[in-house]
DRENDO-1510 file (C-alpha; in Angstrom, 1 decimal, always signed):
<recs>
REC; n; res; u; v; w
REC; 1; MET; -9.2; -1.6; +43.0 .
REC; 2; ALA; -6.8; -4.9; +41.7 .
REC; 3; TYR; -9.7; -6.2; +40.0 .
REC; 4; LEU; -10.3; -2.6; +38.1 .
REC; 5; TYR; -6.9; -3.2; +36.6 .
REC; 6; VAL; -6.8; -6.7; +35.8 .
REC; 7; LEU; -10.3; -5.6; +33.9 .
REC; 8; ALA; -8.5; -3.0; +32.1 .
REC; 9; VAL; -5.7; -5.7; +31.1 .
REC; 10; HIS; -8.0; -8.0; +30.3 .
REC; 11; ILE; -9.8; -5.5; +27.8 .
REC; 12; ILE; -6.7; -4.4; +26.0 .
REC; 13; PHE; -5.9; -7.9; +25.2 .
REC; 14; VAL; -9.2; -8.9; +24.2 .
REC; 15; VAL; -8.9; -5.9; +21.9 .
REC; 16; SER; -5.5; -7.2; +20.6 .
REC; 17; TRP; -6.7; -10.8; +20.1 .
REC; 18; MET; -9.5; -9.8; +18.4 .
REC; 19; ALA; -7.6; -7.4; +15.9 .
REC; 20; GLY; -5.4; -10.5; +15.3 .
REC; 21; LEU; -8.0; -13.0; +14.4 .
REC; 22; PHE; -9.5; -10.5; +12.0 .
REC; 23; TYR; -6.4; -9.6; +10.3 .
REC; 24; SER; -5.4; -13.2; +10.1 .
REC; 25; VAL; -8.7; -14.7; +8.3 .
REC; 26; ARG; -8.4; -11.6; +6.0 .
REC; 27; LEU; -4.6; -13.1; +5.3 .
REC; 28; PHE; -5.9; -16.2; +4.7 .
REC; 29; ILE; -8.2; -15.1; +2.0 .
REC; 30; TYR; -5.9; -13.3; +0.2 .
REC; 31; HIS; -3.4; -16.4; +0.4 .
REC; 32; THR; -6.3; -18.3; -1.2 .
REC; 33; GLU; -7.0; -15.7; -4.1 .
REC; 34; ALA; -3.2; -15.9; -4.8 .
REC; 35; ASN; -3.7; -18.9; -6.5 .
REC; 36; ASP; -5.7; -17.1; -9.2 .
REC; 37; LYS; -2.3; -15.6; -9.9 .
REC; 38; PRO; +0.2; -16.2; -12.7 .
REC; 39; GLU; +2.4; -18.9; -10.7 .
REC; 40; ILE; +5.4; -16.9; -10.3 .
REC; 41; GLU; +3.5; -13.9; -8.6 .
REC; 42; LYS; +1.5; -16.7; -6.8 .
REC; 43; LEU; +4.9; -18.3; -5.5 .
REC; 44; ILE; +5.8; -14.9; -4.0 .
REC; 45; LEU; +2.5; -13.7; -2.8 .
REC; 46; GLN; +1.9; -17.2; -0.5 .
REC; 47; ARG; +5.5; -17.1; +0.7 .
REC; 48; GLU; +4.7; -13.6; +2.1 .
REC; 49; TYR; +1.5; -14.5; +3.6 .
REC; 50; GLU; +2.6; -16.9; +5.2 .
REC; 51; LYS; +5.7; -15.3; +6.8 .
REC; 52; ILE; +2.8; -12.2; +7.7 .
REC; 53; THR; +0.5; -14.5; +8.9 .
REC; 54; SER; +3.0; -16.5; +11.2 .
REC; 55; ARG; +4.4; -13.5; +12.5 .
REC; 56; LEU; +1.2; -12.2; +13.6 .
REC; 57; TRP; -0.5; -15.2; +14.8 .
REC; 58; ASN; +2.9; -15.9; +17.3 .
REC; 59; ILE; +3.8; -12.6; +18.0 .
REC; 60; ILE; +0.2; -11.0; +18.6 .
REC; 61; THR; -3.0; -13.0; +18.1 .
REC; 62; THR; -1.9; -16.2; +20.4 .
REC; 63; PRO; -0.2; -14.5; +23.2 .
REC; 64; ALA; -3.0; -11.8; +23.2 .
REC; 65; MET; -5.2; -15.0; +24.0 .
REC; 66; VAL; -3.4; -16.1; +26.6 .
REC; 67; LEU; -3.3; -13.0; +28.1 .
REC; 68; THR; -7.0; -12.4; +27.8 .
REC; 69; VAL; -7.8; -15.7; +29.7 .
REC; 70; ALA; -5.1; -15.5; +31.9 .
REC; 71; ALA; -6.7; -11.7; +32.5 .
REC; 72; GLY; -10.1; -13.7; +33.0 .
REC; 73; ILE; -9.1; -16.2; +35.5 .
REC; 74; THR; -7.5; -13.4; +37.5 .
REC; 75; MET; -10.5; -11.5; +37.6 .
REC; 76; ILE; -12.6; -14.8; +38.6 .
REC; 77; PHE; -10.1; -15.4; +41.6 .
REC; 78; ILE; -10.2; -11.9; +42.4 .
REC; 79; ASN; -14.2; -12.1; +42.2 .
REC; 80; PRO; -15.4; -15.5; +42.6 .
REC; 81; ALA; -18.7; -14.3; +42.9 .
REC; 82; LEU; -18.8; -14.0; +39.2 .
REC; 83; LEU; -19.6; -17.7; +38.9 .
REC; 84; SER; -22.7; -17.7; +40.5 .
REC; 85; MET; -23.9; -15.1; +38.3 .
REC; 86; PRO; -26.1; -17.0; +35.0 .
REC; 87; TRP; -25.1; -14.0; +32.8 .
REC; 88; PHE; -21.6; -15.0; +33.2 .
REC; 89; HIS; -21.9; -18.5; +32.4 .
REC; 90; VAL; -23.5; -17.6; +29.1 .
REC; 91; LYS; -20.2; -15.3; +28.5 .
REC; 92; LEU; -17.7; -18.1; +29.3 .
REC; 93; GLY; -19.9; -20.4; +26.8 .
REC; 94; PHE; -19.0; -17.7; +24.0 .
REC; 95; VAL; -15.7; -17.5; +25.3 .
REC; 96; VAL; -15.1; -21.4; +24.6 .
REC; 97; ALA; -16.5; -20.9; +21.1 .
REC; 98; LEU; -14.1; -18.2; +20.6 .
REC; 99; ILE; -11.0; -20.1; +21.9 .
REC; 100; THR; -12.2; -23.1; +19.8 .
REC; 101; TYR; -12.6; -20.6; +16.5 .
REC; 102; HIS; -9.1; -19.4; +17.7 .
REC; 103; PHE; -7.6; -22.9; +17.5 .
REC; 104; LEU; -9.6; -23.8; +14.2 .
REC; 105; CYS; -8.1; -20.6; +12.5 .
REC; 106; GLN; -4.7; -22.2; +13.5 .
REC; 107; ARG; -5.6; -25.4; +11.7 .
REC; 108; ILE; -6.7; -23.3; +8.5 .
REC; 109; MET; -2.9; -21.4; +8.5 .
REC; 110; ASN; -1.1; -24.6; +8.7 .
REC; 111; GLN; -3.2; -26.0; +6.1 .
REC; 112; LEU; -2.5; -22.9; +4.0 .
REC; 113; LYS; +0.7; -23.1; +5.0 .
REC; 114; ASN; +1.3; -26.8; +3.5 .
REC; 115; GLY; -0.9; -25.6; +0.4 .
REC; 116; ILE; -4.1; -27.3; +1.2 .
REC; 117; PHE; -6.8; -25.0; +0.5 .
REC; 118; LYS; -10.4; -26.5; +1.6 .
REC; 119; LEU; -12.2; -23.4; +1.9 .
REC; 120; SER; -12.8; -20.8; -0.7 .
REC; 121; SER; -12.3; -16.8; -0.2 .
REC; 122; PHE; -15.9; -16.3; +0.1 .
REC; 123; GLN; -15.9; -19.1; +2.7 .
REC; 124; LEU; -13.4; -17.5; +4.5 .
REC; 125; ARG; -15.4; -14.0; +4.5 .
REC; 126; LEU; -18.2; -16.1; +5.9 .
REC; 127; TRP; -15.8; -17.6; +8.6 .
REC; 128; ASN; -14.5; -14.1; +9.2 .
REC; 129; GLU; -17.6; -12.6; +10.0 .
REC; 130; LEU; -18.2; -15.7; +12.7 .
REC; 131; ALA; -15.5; -14.0; +15.1 .
REC; 132; THR; -17.4; -10.4; +14.9 .
REC; 133; ILE; -20.7; -12.3; +15.7 .
REC; 134; LEU; -19.1; -13.9; +18.8 .
REC; 135; LEU; -17.5; -10.6; +20.0 .
REC; 136; VAL; -21.0; -9.0; +19.8 .
REC; 137; ALA; -22.5; -11.9; +21.6 .
REC; 138; ILE; -19.8; -11.3; +24.4 .
REC; 139; VAL; -20.0; -7.5; +24.7 .
REC; 140; PHE; -24.1; -7.6; +25.0 .
REC; 141; THR; -23.6; -10.5; +27.2 .
REC; 142; VAL; -21.4; -8.7; +29.6 .
REC; 143; ILE; -23.2; -5.4; +29.1 .
REC; 144; LEU; -26.8; -6.4; +29.4 .
REC; 145; LYS; -26.4; -9.2; +32.1 .
REC; 146; SER; -30.5; -9.9; +32.7 .
REC; 147; THR; -32.3; -12.8; +31.2 .
REC; 148; VAL; -35.1; -10.7; +29.8 .
REC; 149; ASP; -32.1; -8.4; +27.8 .
REC; 150; TRP; -30.6; -11.8; +26.5 .
REC; 151; ILE; -33.4; -12.9; +24.7 .
REC; 152; TYR; -33.6; -9.2; +22.8 .
REC; 153; GLY; -29.9; -9.6; +22.7 .
REC; 154; LEU; -30.3; -13.0; +21.0 .
REC; 155; ILE; -32.7; -11.6; +18.5 .
REC; 156; GLY; -30.4; -9.0; +18.0 .
REC; 157; LEU; -27.7; -11.2; +17.3 .
REC; 158; ILE; -29.5; -13.4; +14.8 .
REC; 159; LEU; -30.6; -10.0; +13.3 .
REC; 160; PHE; -27.1; -8.9; +13.2 .
REC; 161; ALA; -25.6; -11.9; +11.9 .
REC; 162; SER; -28.1; -12.4; +9.1 .
REC; 163; VAL; -27.2; -8.7; +8.1 .
REC; 164; ILE; -23.3; -9.8; +8.1 .
REC; 165; MET; -24.1; -12.8; +6.1 .
REC; 166; LEU; -26.4; -10.6; +3.8 .
REC; 167; ALA; -23.4; -8.2; +3.3 .
REC; 168; VAL; -20.6; -10.7; +2.5 .
REC; 169; LYS; -23.2; -12.0; +0.0 .
REC; 170; LEU; -23.5; -8.8; -1.8 .
REC; 171; TYR; -20.1; -7.8; -1.7 .
REC; 172; LYS; -19.3; -11.3; -3.3 .
REC; 173; ASN; -21.7; -9.9; -6.3 .
REC; 174; TYR; -20.3; -6.5; -6.3 .
REC; 175; ARG; -16.9; -7.8; -6.6 .
REC; 176; LYS; -18.1; -10.3; -9.5 .
REC; 177; LYS; -19.4; -7.5; -11.5 .
REC; 178; GLN; -16.6; -5.3; -11.0 .
REC; 179; GLU; -14.2; -8.3; -12.6 .
REC; 180; GLN; -16.6; -8.1; -15.9 .
</recs>
């Protein structure tokens, strides 16, 4: 029974973590796009985006990541048989990728705070979709659990990623037409 409570906590904090990641990268996009505004507006917007992003990151996103990982480790402690399941190794691989993504986002946040804009808003939109792809991969791995389903899942993931990238590209073209 304790396992189910910890699982519930794990899911709650995964949702919080993902929401924080999604919104943080959206703020990175807005922060970057503020460069195109007149100087006074740009300074005001960028200062505000720095403040909002920092609060979101430090109050929600990072604590949710820590609690997600802590609950995950607790689930392994309660049910060590998870470590003998191949699907769980795949899930852990995707989780490591998501944690890496988290820290890369933190680096982007710090760069923006220091006035370093290495990525365009379009590149950040693509970057934002990587979290979605990892989330989909993790959920499908946990739900499907069998090797045959992984093959279909991987094909589906590649198709899903392609559709997302196409949608981002179409949105970029749509925005360009609206600006003309």
